[in-house]
C-alpha positions, 0 to 999 in steps of 0.5 A: 756194131757201130762205132768203134773208137773212132772207126767204122767197124764191120761185121762178117758178111759175105762178100760174094759166093761163086760156082763151079759146075762139071757135068750140069751140077754143082759140085764146088760152092766157093765164098768169099767172106769178110770176116772182119774190117776196121777203117784206116786214115786216108780212106783204107781199110784192114780187111781179113777175108775168108775163102770157103770151099766146100760141096755142094750138100752136106759137109762131113767135116771143116778145116781151117787153113791160115796163114799172114799173121806175119807180113814177111812169111810168104810160104803160106800163101803159095801153099794156100794157092797150091792146095786150092788149085788141086781143089779146082781140078778136082773139085768132085774129091771134096767132101768137107768144108776147108776155110782159107784165111790167106792174109790175116795181117794184109798190111804186113804183107804188102809191104814185108813187114813182119809185125803189124804196121802201126805206132807200136809195131805190134806182133798179131800172133801175140794178140789172140784171142783179143778183145771186140772191145779192144783195139782194132787189132784185139778186135780182128784177132777176136773176129777170127777166133770167134769165126774159127770156132767149130772147126775140127781142125785148123792149120796156122801156116809159119816160115822160120826166122830169116836165114834159118830155114826149116824142115818141114815141121809141125809144132804141137803144144806139150800141154796139147800134146798127148792129144795131138800127136796122133791127129797130126802124123797124117799130116806125113812132116818131116819133124814134129817139134813138142814146144814146151808152153811159155807165156805166148803161147796162149796170145798166139793163135793156136793158144787161144783157139786151144781155150775153145777147145778146137784143135790147132798146130803150127804148120812151118817150113824154111824160112821168112821171104823165100818160096821154095816149091820143093817143102811147099809141094811137101806140104801141101802134100801133107795136108792133103793127106789129113784131109784124106784121113779126115774124109774131107778128100776123097782124091789122091793123096800121097800116102794112099799111093805109097801104100798102093804102090811102095815108096821108091827114092829118085835121086842122081849120081854124077861122075868125072872122067877127066881128058881125052882118056875120060871122053873115050872111056864114057863113049866106051860106057855108052857104047857098051850098055848100047850094045848090051842093056842091063837086064837088071839093076840091084836085083830087079828087072828092067822093064824099059829102055830108051836111047835118046840117039835114036828117033821117035823118042819126042825130045831133040836127039842127045848122047842120053840111055834111060 
């Protein structure tokens, strides 16, 4: 592109292509591409990269998953890692293209800073759609939007404010709600939030993509600076449900498992038996369950019974019945 206000700016260019083989044929192509890069002082660069997972051959669609516009929101990196891991375990199940943008604001992520570190400390998610001839931040935002154009769906991953733990939620602009609500249900969120269109929406990643005719929504969970894996797995399961609905993924997705096997709730209840009489009561209960095992629970037959005080369980002996 040439010289950009004294900075060396490079257009998108592929860095490296990686190929995975299975049964002596290519089934998954992984490509790392630099979407945009600008020079910084002291021989450093600000670069935004895209990692593309695609089948070898035709692709039935394209989904973009982006995160890291705020450098203190680390949940997105964990989610992207888990999605990539699952695709890598079952590469032949991928039928479409999934583009990952794990660090839109790598400078902020390096130091755990929400905003883009600079003299003015700018919020990247208030700088879209950017400009090809603007400041370095505006240029980077512009290149991201250009790279995502034409996608069938874009997921923008975020975490909530500090000390404010959110449910796994999908946020949809009121302006786009009629069109997007049917599309986001497959993500299986705990909450769908239709939020009013504020002036800042058009300057966000999802707002700028909406102006380009690209369907984009925000996925938000838990709080910044935390990496709770339980809720991360919920988001990952939701993403694969959506990929399956779009035909991009043919492997297992949690909704398909629910449809085949039904839903269940796994919970544990604890009871306290105090003192010597409590110990005697617990021993009596365990002895009774061993002598007369339960035949049914809530009207359903008990199909198996394991006594961990016996040999052959594969675990150390314990006074536990399952």
